[in-house]
C-alpha angles and dihedrals in degrees: 000000000000114000091226091054093048091049091052090048093051090048090051090047091053093048092050092047090049089051092048094047088055088060115091092207092053091050090050090050090052092051093048089050091052091049092049093049089059090061098039096059095051120083121228110279095235098039096088092043092051091048092051092046093048090047088232092126124055094194131029120253118269111286097031114097117238113244115245092245092056090051093050091049090048091052092049093053 
């Protein structure tokens, strides 16, 4: 793409963003999106425990430490 066209598009993008940031409803929408993103990335609290209890999952999900007993069983297998 032509460098002049890219520069013009970036300028227009910045102008539109500045206009949007001046809008209270847009800022509120962004804050709501940030808040929802906090909850969307976290798995349900009981999901990992249910899976471990049911034996449906050999290893815990990322971020949950593996109990020493499970590590010993994995090493023996």
